[in-house]
Phi, psi and omega in degrees: 000328184302328185304322184289344175278342198248032182272346180263302174052215182273135192271158170283175177306322173266076199290345177272352180289163185229156176274116181301337181297340180299336181293336180294340176294343184266001179301132176287146181279088177252163185299323185284351177241018182301327182295327179290318182290322179293323179293324182286331186263352182294106172076356182203105184288349181272352191280131173281143175308136183253127178201141178287157183297317181293326176294320179297318180296317179294318179295321178298319179296318179295317180295321180297316177295322180296320179295319180296325182284335186259090182282338186274001184295142180297138189304317183292318178295324177297320179295322178296316180295320179292325174300316179299324176299312180296323178295314180296321178295318178297315180298324180284355178096001178272073192292316181296315179295319178298319178298318178298317180296318181293321178292323176296321177296321179296321177297320177295317178301316184295338178289333187239345186236159174292155178294348181245023179290133181302335180293345182280344189299318181296317180296316181295320178295322178298319176298323178295316179296318178300316178297320178298314181293332176276000181066026172262080192286331176296315178297317180301312180300319181299315182289321177297321178295318179297317178297316180295322180298319177296319179297322176298315183293322186267332188237348178112161187294332184245032178292140180291334185297339182280352188298322179299316177299322180294322177294321177293322176296324176301316179299318179300313183295322179295318186279342177257017174061049173235063187296327180297319177295321178297316180299313181295327178295318178292325176295326178294322176300318178297320179297321177296314182300321180294335177273332185274319187257148179294144180299136179081358181281163182296322183296315180294321178299320180296321177293320178301318179297319180295316179293322177299318178298318177299308184298322178296318179291326176296317179298325181296333180286348181262130183287138174292351179254015180286183178293170186304318184295316181287328174295321177295318178297318178303313181294320180297315180295317177299317181297316177302314182300312183291327176295318178296319179295320178298319177297313182296316180297318178296317181294316181293318180298318181293322184277325189238353179103163186288344180249027180291136179298333180295346179282345187296313182298311178296328178289321175299317178296318179299317179298316180299317185291320176296326177295317180292321185288325184080191180089240184281096182291341181298329178295324175295315179299318181300320179296317180292322178294324178292323176299315179301315180298321179296313181296322178295334183264005176274138182287337185250021180294132178270158176304322180296318180294318178295320178298317180297324179294317176296321181295317179297320178295318178299318177299319177298320177296324176301315183292330179264005179059039178267127184291352176293349183303318184296318176296318183295321177297319178296318180295327177298318180290317180297321180299324182276339182231061186296335182279346187270334187199147170281155178296131183297142178284167178130175182277195182293338177260132185296138168269103190297323180295319178297317181294320180293321177295321178297321179299318180299322178292323181294325186293332178049045174088351179273158178243114183249146176278145176288155175291158178283142173300155180237130179292122180258320179215127352294170180292337174201154176277122181285152176295151182246121175272143179207167179259102182291147175283138179287130180237108184295335181281345183268104181262010182291125177288135179049060182295151177264146182238136182197162169238125176263131184235155168226133182206164180257135173264117183285173178293342176268006178082015182262132171289136179211171183049054183280127180231132175275122182252348176193146180199151171218034175234164181299161184299329178300316179293326177296314179298320180298319180296316179299317179296320180297314180294319182299325182276354180288162174226139183236152160290124185292164173295138186234132172239110185055038177083000180258128181288139176227152175282141175222159178256138180241154162247149183213150176235121175262118181271141176245147183240125176303133182294130179291154178293157183298333183272356182252123179249121181239150174234101178229149173292138180294131178290164173268095196282334187249110177260138188237134179228138173286132179265306185188172173285164186295339181298337183246021183287138170288157177292131180242191184288177189271007179291119181259007179066000000 
């Protein structure tokens, strides 16, 4: 049952988008698809039927021909099989054809069944998913609502079966700019979970963590510099999220102990939310330190898992400007390479000279390149819209606008010595780009776990602001590309900006 609560979970960068494979959960159990259902249920009730898109398209064509040949088939069973054809076509990307098949199946159902028959819920939800994928969001919402209404009538107001429809409605509301409706829909899912699952149980805790992740990400979309009402909403969403996480962490700890592996996900979510919220960074560090302690206390922890925990903690220290980061990065490398080096001695703050001497012993005469720095904050550089100056001499169609930069990433992950090496935007945009890069934080370049300075080149892309009468929907480009140039030992002299 838990699977139907967990289809939204933590979002991708385009967090309202959906996985088309979710529609396969709605396939009716007919004889000709028995192999898919048995494959999906073998040993794991959470598994969605697995099939490649070209296989789905081929299977849909075969089923369609089979339905045409079999005139004696019972109408409802025929409608179920035709629904499966439409679902497979939709999953394969043939959205218009899938919509036609699903509507034909609905017409067959309506000839023999009531408009509120429980067997219709899967078909109506499939029509909703098809509409969502076709970006016909009004149609999608209508079908999800109809499916949910039948579930209310047949199973009750708080039936768990409606949760999938509610998650799809959340996606619709997010993508149609109705965030308040999306928030309330997710809160309703939590209310259902509290009625379905026992208090303090693992299943309810897992749902709380998922809803907390949603609320935290919603709060993150609101600027801390917005108007009073939106700032209040931002704070409310963050508080809700952290309260749910505190409940889940307390419940799991009480049931399974303070070093339970089930605590890792809510603690990771807690660390992310404190990072997004800002303020007391120590709370973020505490969550990451607790994750490390849990992993260290697992009997089956692998070197790679322990290394990743140290690395995550080190990254967190970079963001909170904690000098323990250098020691933590070294421990991450030692955890993954226990045969290569003993853990360096010293206190909680790294002794850089000791670590560098240890690195020379580890290298044993070899020369290794440092790893590339990783952007930690922000998670990506957002595109910058601006009003380009009209240049009558520039006859280039659709000219590109950018600022090319070169800067050094310090051992503490700070960009410094920032130099503009090329630009074709006004000086205001250039200054904004320099400030943005200066405030960024990176995982430093690492050689055997020892941080080193490196020089990067970067290009910040600018996008001409669309006119007020033009509405565009495009995926945001990845405007800043970063390349390692060399270690700091070979850096050319740059300007005197030290960041």
